[in-house]
C-alpha positions as CSV (number, residue, x, y, z in Angstrom):
1,M,-13.3,194.8,-14.9
2,R,-15.8,195.1,-12.0
3,V,-19.0,196.8,-13.0
4,G,-22.0,198.2,-11.2
5,I,-25.3,198.8,-13.1
6,L,-27.9,201.1,-11.7
7,T,-31.3,201.4,-13.3
8,I,-33.0,204.8,-12.5
9,S,-36.7,204.6,-12.9
10,D,-39.6,205.5,-10.6
11,R,-41.9,202.9,-12.2
12,A,-39.3,200.1,-12.2
13,A,-38.4,200.9,-8.6
14,R,-42.1,200.6,-7.7
15,G,-42.5,197.3,-9.6
16,E,-44.9,198.8,-12.1
17,Y,-42.6,198.5,-15.1
18,E,-40.2,195.7,-16.0
19,D,-36.6,196.9,-16.2
20,R,-35.3,195.8,-19.5
21,S,-32.3,198.2,-19.9
22,G,-30.5,197.0,-16.7
23,P,-30.6,193.3,-17.7
24,L,-29.6,194.2,-21.2
25,L,-26.6,196.1,-19.9
26,R,-25.7,193.2,-17.7
27,E,-25.8,190.8,-20.7
28,K,-23.6,193.1,-22.8
29,I,-21.1,193.6,-20.0
30,E,-20.8,189.9,-19.2
31,D,-20.3,189.3,-22.9
32,Q,-17.1,191.4,-22.6
33,G,-15.9,189.0,-19.8
34,W,-16.4,191.7,-17.2
35,D,-18.0,191.0,-13.8
36,V,-21.2,192.7,-12.8
37,I,-20.8,192.8,-9.0
38,R,-23.5,195.4,-8.2
39,F,-26.9,195.7,-9.7
40,D,-29.8,197.7,-8.4
41,V,-33.0,199.6,-9.4
42,V,-33.7,203.0,-7.7
43,S,-36.3,205.7,-8.1
44,D,-35.5,209.0,-9.8
45,D,-34.9,210.6,-6.5
46,Q,-31.6,212.5,-6.7
47,A,-30.6,211.8,-3.1
48,E,-31.1,208.1,-3.6
49,I,-29.1,208.1,-6.8
50,E,-26.3,210.0,-5.2
51,E,-26.3,207.6,-2.2
52,H,-25.9,204.6,-4.4
53,L,-23.2,206.2,-6.5
54,K,-21.2,207.3,-3.5
55,R,-21.5,203.9,-1.7
56,W,-20.5,201.9,-4.7
57,T,-17.6,204.1,-5.7
58,D,-16.3,204.5,-2.1
59,S,-16.4,200.8,-1.5
60,G,-13.6,200.3,-4.0
61,D,-15.5,197.3,-5.3
62,V,-16.3,198.7,-8.8
63,D,-14.2,200.1,-11.6
64,L,-17.1,201.3,-13.7
65,I,-20.7,202.3,-12.9
66,L,-23.2,202.4,-15.8
67,T,-26.5,204.1,-15.0
68,T,-29.5,203.7,-17.3
69,G,-32.5,206.1,-17.3
70,G,-33.1,209.5,-15.9
71,T,-31.2,211.5,-18.6
72,G,-34.0,213.2,-20.4
73,F,-36.0,216.4,-20.0
74,S,-38.7,215.1,-17.6
75,P,-38.7,217.0,-14.3
76,R,-37.9,213.7,-12.5
77,D,-34.9,212.9,-14.7
78,R,-32.0,213.6,-12.3
79,A,-29.3,211.2,-13.2
80,P,-26.9,213.8,-14.6
81,E,-27.4,216.1,-11.6
82,A,-26.7,213.2,-9.2
83,T,-23.7,212.1,-11.2
84,R,-22.3,215.7,-11.3
85,A,-22.8,216.0,-7.5
86,V,-20.7,212.9,-6.7
87,V,-17.9,213.0,-9.3
88,E,-14.6,214.8,-8.8
89,R,-13.8,215.2,-12.5
90,L,-16.0,215.2,-15.6
91,A,-15.3,213.0,-18.6
92,P,-17.2,214.9,-21.3
93,G,-15.9,213.0,-24.3
94,L,-18.0,209.9,-23.5
95,G,-21.3,211.9,-23.5
96,E,-20.2,213.8,-26.6
97,A,-19.4,210.6,-28.4
98,M,-22.7,209.0,-27.5
99,R,-24.7,212.0,-28.6
100,A,-22.8,212.4,-31.8
101,A,-23.3,208.7,-32.8
102,S,-26.9,208.8,-31.7
103,L,-27.6,211.8,-33.9
104,E,-27.0,209.5,-36.8
105,V,-30.0,207.5,-35.7
106,T,-32.4,210.1,-34.2
107,P,-32.6,213.9,-33.8
108,H,-33.9,213.1,-30.2
109,A,-30.3,212.3,-29.3
110,M,-29.7,216.1,-28.8
111,L,-32.1,215.9,-25.9
112,S,-29.9,213.6,-23.9
113,R,-28.3,215.2,-20.8
114,A,-26.1,212.2,-20.0
115,V,-22.8,212.9,-18.4
116,A,-19.8,210.9,-17.3
117,G,-17.2,211.5,-14.6
118,I,-14.7,210.1,-12.2
119,R,-15.0,209.6,-8.5
120,G,-11.8,208.2,-6.9
121,K,-10.8,205.4,-9.2
122,T,-14.2,204.7,-10.6
123,L,-15.7,205.9,-13.9
124,I,-19.4,206.6,-13.9
125,V,-21.3,206.9,-17.2
126,N,-25.0,207.8,-17.6
127,L,-26.8,205.9,-20.4
128,P,-30.4,206.5,-21.7
129,G,-33.3,204.4,-20.4
130,S,-34.5,202.7,-23.5
131,P,-33.0,199.3,-24.3
132,R,-32.3,200.2,-27.9
133,A,-30.6,203.5,-27.0
134,V,-28.6,201.7,-24.2
135,E,-27.3,199.2,-26.8
136,E,-26.4,201.9,-29.3
137,N,-24.7,204.1,-26.8
138,L,-22.8,201.3,-25.1
139,T,-21.5,200.2,-28.4
140,V,-20.0,203.6,-29.0
141,I,-18.1,203.9,-25.7
142,L,-17.2,200.2,-25.1
143,P,-13.9,200.3,-27.0
144,A,-12.6,203.2,-24.8
145,L,-13.7,201.9,-21.4
146,P,-10.9,199.4,-20.6
147,H,-8.2,202.0,-21.4
148,G,-10.0,204.6,-19.3
149,V,-10.3,202.3,-16.4
150,D,-6.6,201.2,-16.7
151,L,-5.6,204.9,-16.6
152,L,-7.7,205.4,-13.4
153,K,-6.1,202.3,-11.8
154,D,-2.6,203.5,-12.7
155,H,-1.8,200.3,-14.6
156,P,1.8,200.5,-15.8
157,S,0.8,199.6,-19.4
158,A,-1.9,202.2,-19.6
159,E,0.4,205.1,-20.5
160,A,2.0,203.1,-23.3
161,G,-1.1,203.9,-25.5
162,H,-0.2,207.6,-25.2
163,A,3.3,207.4,-26.7
164,I,4.0,210.1,-29.3
165,H,4.4,208.5,-32.7
166,Q,7.0,210.1,-34.9
167,S,6.9,209.8,-38.7
168,P,10.0,208.1,-40.3
169,T,11.2,211.5,-41.5
170,E,11.3,213.1,-38.0
171,D,14.4,212.9,-35.9
């Protein structure tokens, strides 16, 4: 799988803060045997985020884009708005799963505004900004990502996972 990782942080973009979430994501993705082919840090500016997401998806170079940061309540947190502006279809189950699992860890999980969606044949997923939350959330969605990307790519084997299973008593 070809992956793009986009850290969204004013301070990291200005060099005032070390981006730890983006490199952690890169490590976790490479541990899966996937290729990180795009990696960047941008400010919380919505237009800049949108531009990166559009350019990366429209290039056809990436199957999956993971963003980190910009999903909270701060006035500058615009990752969900930027993602919604560029996707063609939402994938709400990913955000719901991340929030549900995170609620087992902290009540602050309900403050996450992270979204996921599809643009063309690329899946975009917003993750939180803290390294610990990135790891927790990625662990939740990781098992579903390969199948989701296979479906987007129209791989012949992808639909096989959707076969209706009949019990032995059904004819």
